[in-house]
C-alpha positions in Angstrom: -43.3 -117.6 128.9 -45.5 -117.9 131.9 -43.9 -115.9 134.7 -44.8 -115.6 138.4 -43.9 -112.4 140.2 -44.2 -112.6 144.0 -44.7 -109.1 145.5 -45.9 -108.0 142.0 -48.0 -105.2 143.2 -45.1 -103.6 145.0 -42.9 -100.7 144.0 -40.2 -102.8 142.0 -42.5 -105.7 141.2 -45.0 -103.6 139.4 -42.4 -102.0 137.2 -41.0 -105.5 136.5 -44.6 -106.7 135.6 -44.9 -103.7 133.2 -41.7 -104.9 131.3 -42.8 -108.6 131.2 -46.3 -107.8 130.0 -45.0 -105.4 127.3 -42.6 -108.1 126.2 -45.7 -110.4 125.6 -45.3 -112.8 128.5 -48.1 -114.3 130.5 -47.8 -112.9 134.0 -49.1 -114.0 137.4 -48.9 -111.3 140.1 -48.9 -112.7 143.6 -49.2 -110.2 146.5 -50.9 -110.0 150.0 -51.1 -106.2 149.6 -49.2 -105.5 152.9 -47.0 -102.9 151.0 -48.1 -103.5 147.5 -51.1 -101.6 146.0 -53.7 -102.5 143.3 -53.2 -99.1 141.6 -49.7 -100.2 140.6 -51.0 -103.0 138.4 -54.4 -101.4 137.6 -53.5 -101.1 133.9 -53.2 -104.9 133.5 -56.4 -105.9 135.3 -58.7 -107.5 132.7 -55.8 -108.3 130.3 -56.0 -112.0 129.2 -52.2 -112.4 129.8 -52.4 -111.1 133.3 -53.6 -112.8 136.5 -53.7 -111.3 140.0 -53.6 -113.7 143.0 -54.1 -112.3 146.4 -52.0 -114.7 148.5 -49.4 -114.6 151.3 -46.2 -116.4 150.2 -45.6 -117.7 153.7 -48.4 -120.1 152.8 -47.7 -122.7 150.0 -48.8 -121.9 146.5 -49.5 -124.2 143.6 -49.4 -122.7 140.1 -47.7 -123.7 136.8 -45.0 -121.3 135.5 -41.7 -121.3 133.6 -39.9 -118.6 135.7 -40.4 -117.1 139.2 -39.2 -113.6 140.3 -39.3 -113.8 144.1 -39.6 -110.2 145.3 -42.1 -110.5 148.1 -41.0 -108.8 151.3 -41.3 -105.3 152.8 -38.2 -103.5 152.0 -38.3 -100.3 154.0 -37.4 -100.1 157.8 -40.8 -98.6 158.7 -42.6 -101.6 157.2 -40.3 -104.4 158.0 -39.8 -103.3 161.6 -43.6 -102.9 162.2 -43.9 -106.7 162.3 -40.4 -108.1 162.5 -41.6 -111.7 163.0 -43.8 -111.5 159.8 -40.8 -110.1 158.0 -38.5 -112.9 158.9 -41.3 -115.5 158.1 -41.7 -113.9 154.7 -37.9 -114.2 154.1 -37.6 -117.7 155.4 -40.9 -119.5 154.9 -41.8 -117.5 151.8 -38.5 -118.3 150.2 -38.9 -122.0 151.1 -42.3 -122.0 149.4 -41.0 -120.1 146.3 -37.9 -122.4 146.0 -40.1 -125.6 146.6 -42.4 -124.4 143.8 -39.4 -123.9 141.5 -38.1 -127.4 142.4 -41.4 -129.0 141.6 -41.8 -127.2 138.4 -38.2 -127.3 137.3 -38.6 -123.5 136.8 -35.9 -120.9 137.1 -36.2 -118.6 140.1 -34.6 -115.2 140.8 -34.4 -114.2 144.5 -34.3 -110.5 145.2 -31.8 -110.1 147.9 -30.5 -106.8 149.2 -27.3 -104.7 149.9 -28.4 -105.0 153.6 -26.7 -108.5 153.7 -23.5 -106.4 153.9 -24.7 -104.7 157.1 -22.7 -101.7 158.1 -19.8 -102.5 155.8 -16.1 -102.5 156.7 -15.3 -102.7 153.0 -15.9 -100.0 150.5 -17.3 -100.2 147.8 -19.0 -103.5 148.5 -18.2 -106.5 146.3 -20.1 -109.8 146.1 -17.4 -111.7 147.9 -17.7 -109.5 151.0 -19.4 -111.5 153.8 -20.8 -108.4 155.6 -20.9 -106.9 159.0 -24.4 -107.5 160.4 -25.9 -107.3 163.9 -27.8 -110.6 164.3 -30.0 -109.3 167.1 -30.6 -105.6 166.1 -33.8 -103.9 165.1 -32.9 -104.3 161.4 -31.9 -108.0 161.6 -35.3 -109.3 160.7 -34.7 -108.0 157.2 -30.9 -108.2 157.0 -30.6 -111.7 158.5 -33.8 -112.8 156.8 -32.3 -112.0 153.3 -29.1 -113.7 154.3 -31.0 -116.9 155.1 -33.0 -116.5 151.9 -29.6 -116.6 150.0 -28.5 -119.6 152.0 -31.7 -121.4 151.1 -31.4 -120.5 147.4 -27.9 -121.9 147.2 -28.8 -125.0 149.2 -31.7 -125.8 147.0 -29.4 -125.4 144.1 -26.7 -127.7 145.4 -29.0 -130.3 147.0 -31.9 -130.3 144.4 -30.4 -128.8 141.3 -32.9 -125.8 141.5 -32.0 -123.2 138.8 -31.4 -120.1 140.8 -30.4 -116.4 140.2 -29.6 -114.1 143.2 -29.5 -110.3 142.9 -28.5 -108.0 145.6 -30.4 -104.8 145.2 -29.0 -101.5 146.3 -31.1 -98.3 147.1 -33.7 -97.9 144.4 -36.1 -95.1 143.9 -38.8 -93.9 141.4 -42.5 -93.6 140.8 -44.8 -95.7 142.8 -42.7 -95.6 146.0 -45.0 -95.4 149.0 -45.5 -91.9 150.5 -45.0 -93.4 154.1 -42.3 -96.0 153.3 -39.7 -94.2 155.5 -36.9 -94.4 152.9 -34.8 -91.4 152.3 -35.8 -90.4 148.9 -39.6 -90.6 149.6 -39.2 -89.0 153.0 -37.3 -85.9 151.6 -39.7 -85.6 148.5 -42.8 -85.8 150.7 -41.5 -83.4 153.3 -40.4 -80.9 150.7 -43.8 -81.0 148.8 -45.6 -80.5 152.2 -43.4 -77.6 153.1 -42.2 -79.3 156.3 -38.5 -79.6 157.4 -36.5 -82.4 155.8 -35.4 -84.8 158.4 -31.8 -85.8 158.3 -30.7 -88.6 160.6 -27.2 -88.2 162.2 -25.0 -85.4 160.6 -26.0 -86.4 157.0 -22.5 -87.6 156.2 -23.6 -91.2 155.7 -23.6 -92.2 152.0 -26.1 -94.0 149.7 -26.2 -94.9 146.1 -29.5 -94.3 144.3 -30.5 -96.4 141.3 -33.6 -95.5 139.2 -36.1 -98.3 139.1 -36.2 -98.8 135.3 -32.4 -99.3 135.3 -32.8 -101.8 138.2 -35.5 -103.8 136.3 -33.4 -104.0 133.2 -30.6 -105.6 135.3 -32.9 -108.0 137.0 -34.3 -109.3 133.7 -30.8 -109.6 132.2 -29.6 -111.6 135.2 -32.7 -113.9 135.0 -32.0 -114.7 131.4 -28.2 -115.0 131.8 -26.3 -118.2 132.6 -24.9 -116.7 135.9 -26.3 -117.7 139.3 -25.0 -114.6 141.2 -25.1 -113.2 143.8 -24.8 -110.0 141.8 -24.9 -106.4 142.9 -27.3 -104.1 141.1 -27.2 -100.5 141.9 -25.9 -97.2 140.9 -22.3 -96.6 141.9 -22.8 -92.9 142.1 -22.4 -92.1 145.8 -24.1 -89.2 147.6 -24.2 -88.2 151.3 -27.6 -87.9 152.8 -27.1 -84.2 153.2 -26.2 -83.8 149.5 -29.4 -85.7 148.6 -31.5 -83.5 150.9 -30.1 -80.3 149.4 -30.7 -81.5 145.8 -34.4 -82.3 146.6 -34.7 -79.0 148.5 -33.5 -77.1 145.5 -35.7 -79.1 143.0 -38.9 -79.0 145.1 -38.9 -76.3 147.6 -35.8 -74.1 148.2 -37.6 -72.6 151.3 -37.8 -75.9 153.0 -35.8 -76.2 156.2 -33.4 -79.1 157.3 -33.7 -80.7 160.7 -31.4 -83.2 162.3 -32.4 -86.2 164.4 -30.3 -89.0 166.0 -29.0 -91.8 163.8 -31.1 -95.0 164.2 -29.5 -98.2 165.4 -27.3 -100.1 162.9 -27.8 -97.5 160.2 -25.0 -98.2 157.6 -22.5 -95.3 157.3 -21.5 -96.1 153.7 -23.2 -97.9 150.9 -21.9 -98.2 147.4 -22.1 -101.2 145.0 -19.2 -102.5 143.1 -20.9 -103.4 139.8 -17.9 -104.9 138.0 -19.7 -108.3 137.7 -22.9 -106.8 136.4 -20.9 -104.9 133.7 -18.8 -107.9 132.6 -21.5 -110.6 132.9 -24.6 -108.7 131.8 -23.2 -105.6 130.0 -25.4 -103.7 132.4 -24.9 -100.4 134.1 -27.3 -97.6 135.2 -28.2 -95.0 132.5 -30.4 -92.5 134.4 -28.6 -89.7 136.4 -29.9 -88.8 139.8 -31.4 -85.5 138.9 -33.3 -87.0 135.9 -34.7 -89.8 138.0 -35.6 -87.5 140.9 -37.6 -85.3 138.6 -39.7 -88.3 137.4 -40.1 -89.3 141.1 -41.1 -85.9 142.3 -43.7 -85.5 139.5 -45.2 -88.9 140.5 -45.3 -87.9 144.2 -46.8 -84.6 143.3 -49.7 -86.3 141.7 -50.4 -88.2 144.9 -49.4 -86.1 147.8 -51.5 -83.2 149.2 -49.2 -80.2 148.5 -49.1 -77.2 150.8 
């Protein structure tokens, strides 16, 4: 097939492209390089089945493809809060453009949504039929509300125009090619430990997250795209860890001498996050296979090759 991946030079997008290229598809990678990086797709440049398009999805695009994976959007608070208006434009205008393209081409489109649609959840673990607890005017809402609107658009394009949609809600994902400065907890801790500076824990570290290795996530995304289910569907690792536990594991693996320091919890930071993946198991036969320590070792090795280590 001929497949478009928006945000294809990003962390998850580039791993998805690796899988699609290896499977023999023709791939168009669209990225404006706000958080994506050319090094992530370097190995495919010059390959006759690969095309790189430098383009911002908030502007309309005309290409001919069979499937669209719509991943374009900064996904870490540091990047999406840097330019919140641009973030919500990417989620709303970008999704309208991607869905409009799918409508015109009669192509199937997968929207990468997020566990952030659940906000700071009152329900634990989170199931797909939970409507969420989101602050519509908070500092995270450009992303949280942006993705909620993107889901609304996807289902309205489906109901009104018959667009063939798939919607995935991605929980915390980590792995090689994460940006060193993306502000997410795994990359923060690994970079701090490698540099020998204190690991920053926000709040008391009792808030929980679930960490899915990127190759597991990509497998689930591809299975959903090629299934007969629309979603929304949670994809993530139901193994739940406190932030303090994660800090201690990385401290032990990278630098046992590293100190821990505590800072105030940012506004609207969710206290608990754990996916219920019952649907993914029953619909796709999917569940994560890579345990946290194994995934962290691969991630740490990747960061070690890029970060100046003290």
